[in-house]
Phi, psi and omega in degrees: 000321179296320179296319179297318180296318180297320180295322181295329182270349180293142184290150172277125187258123178221173177280319183230130174252122178251127179256112180110139181238028172281199181304318183293312180296320179296317180300317180298314181296320181297315182288330172297314181296318178300330181274003180084014180257105184253357184270073180213160173231153173245120179263118183238128184288336182266187181257014178208157180282166180104139181259256182303319181291344176267315187284326182267108181223032179292161180303130179084004183296129180202161176286153177250016169242138180310133187299328178293346175256333180271058181196165184290138179295331183269000180216070184291155178239110181282352191254019174303136185282333182205173184304308180254094189295142176290163185305319183299323179288323179294317179295317179300323179296314179296325176296319179295322177301312181297320180291318182299320180263009176052056184267343188300327182290346178255007176267134173253105184280163181054036182246080180280113184284132180249331182206157174216128186228135180273131168260105186296324185292331181253358184051052185228138173262129174255121184247130183241146180249164184297332182271011173098356178284156176220152184222141176243136180214150174290328183231139177240126178244114178268105180245058189280337179081150182272345184243051182238356183238092183304141180252115178245122182294150178273090182266134179304127176088358183302324183293342181259002180296132185272348180270198181264143176225144171199159177267154181302334181282353177223060188297135180263094182285348181280343183280127181280104182283341184305120177079359185278158173266117190237135172254127173250118181255118180108145181232040177286185187302323182294316178298325178301331181265320186273334180303313179298334181280326183266341182305317179290346185266325186278162176284314179216135178236122175253115180259116182266112184249128174269313180222128181288138176275156168281131184233124178263153173300144181267116182275092188260152173215128173266125183278125179285167177297325178296317179294319178297320180296322178294320178298328182281328193248334183277117182304129175080353184293316179300314181299320179295317179297316180295318180298320178297316178297316182298312183294324177297316178287324181298326180298336181291344178296333181301304178290329181291317192249337187242317183234068180304337180301330180298325180292322177298323180291334180277344186304317179300326178292323180289323178295339176298325177298317178295315181296323180294323187263339181237108183274332182291118184294328180292313178295321181297323178295320178296332184265002181269118180294150179246023179228164183295133178302131181102340179298321169252171182298131177275133179254162177233133180191147172250349186239358181291306180300314178302326179296327182282349178269358179294151182295332183265013180240131177239128174268120183250123180251356174286148179291159180269123179276316181194165173248127176262177179302340182217020182201171173244127181250126180266170185298341177276002178090356181285137181249128180244109178296134179219154178263335182211149177237122180246137182254122172245054190256010173077207190225159175274090184277353180273348176269083187291345182254356176058035181083356178290129180272115183243116182250120181259215183299133179070016180075016179292133183271117182296324179300318178292320180297323183268359188302313184258337185209076181294126179226133175216157177275120184054030179066011193238330183221146179243141178295138180091002180229070185298144177063020174251126180238130179250123178263139189057048178277194183305135176058039170243359177288163183229151172247003187220347186218191186272130179295337179298324177298316180295320178300313180298322177297315181296317180296323176300320178295316178303313181296325177295319177297318181294322177296317180294322177299318180294318179300320184266004183053043182270144176269330182222156174215141174202156179284150176290138182305320181293330178290318178298315180297313182297319180298314182287328174297320178297315180301314183293325175297317181291325182290337183305321186263010181274166180295334183290346178245030184272007173128338181275163175261119184230170179287353175289337186259148175275186184299332181273002179083013182265132179277102179251018189252315194256150173278128189267041180191199178285143179292336179296330175291318178298321179298319180294321182290332184258002184296323180211132180293147177259109184309326182295341182275356188234159170251124177239136181234141173279171180300322183285357177259359181279160175303151180304138179299140184281335181225162178299322178296317178297321180295321180293318181293332185290359179278351181288147170271156187292308187230087179284336183293163178288155179230136182281000000 
């Protein structure tokens, strides 16, 4: 019995540990497999693969980037039903990716990672899960995603509310909304999508808005069977369509990052959309933003404004004072009885580790290091944390194009690093501290003149008002920077340059090379 227990507790040893099975984790696994590296695991906290596209299944959930662009360039899908594909199609797409590359056998489900610790002497990361499992890998890839940690405001009295509450990222489809009195707190992108779907169903909907978003008309297209067939059969048509979408979105970087004045000039045209859909001047005034378009995330919708004009919908702009057992009380003292409270308040995108405790060289905690000023080189590696790669890390988010493009760029960089390690017989790789500092100083200088720093307070900024979220330029520049690693920017060490092994077992293990497998 003792032997069995010991075996059960022994760590599973692989070359690469990937945390997360969303787009980023899948892309990393696919490129490892394409390179002939099969010795990896994917640790997924849920019981199915997929990140944002799995967890977010609220009514009306869909991507707000064209689906032909919100997908891997190397695995196109000709059968998207419409321009902005619904959640079910996105989830099915990620499942097809996993099946095509036969990744399920390397996924460890219900494996919520709690910590990762570097053993310097062995150049090994030990990763532990909440249920007691542990995994050891030469390389650790954190593919946690930016939209995986729901943000619920700390409202006075919320804990004593007697009705039902949930965040859009964990929608309760079992709750009968028909005829109910519902409070929706927050007007982030999810609320923009689910409010029009639930408004006709509920008895009364109170939408609590702190700041109105800028909303553009949604240019939708439903693809006919003939169009799908052409995407499947006409050589180059899919690639041409994707290229057109990419270049169209890429052009938007100009007003966002270089000429914000252009966005101010466009504002009257966008407000025409609001005037067309909302005739009531009082309601229209509440929905008119008082900040430069683009400073906060721009939303797209054709049915959000009409939903707010319904007789059973009230837009509330007063702040919330407290939650009672059966109502929401605003700062003006008015009490609104409700049966359920739904949160459309977005995610904590500044917690790049999702509560995961990551200890690098000398036991330094990456979470503490990044708490006030997260810095990584190309959003992918941090000094003092060898062989750790973060996908969708600091300053890799976008306001104008597809995050899938950025993921592919980062994974290409990771694979370039692994190839260079193999060529040099290196056990570890990390960016030089001075390179990380210079790179992030450059980013912050460039961000100063962007629309995102034009005066409003947005979720792009951390508590100190610093934009540690977005890439301040064209994605084609990021692609060029990540196409191939520059050895001069990194410190690489061979096994014989590592600290002396602490134990005989560690010394024996230290004879392994990091990546014996072939690399593409």
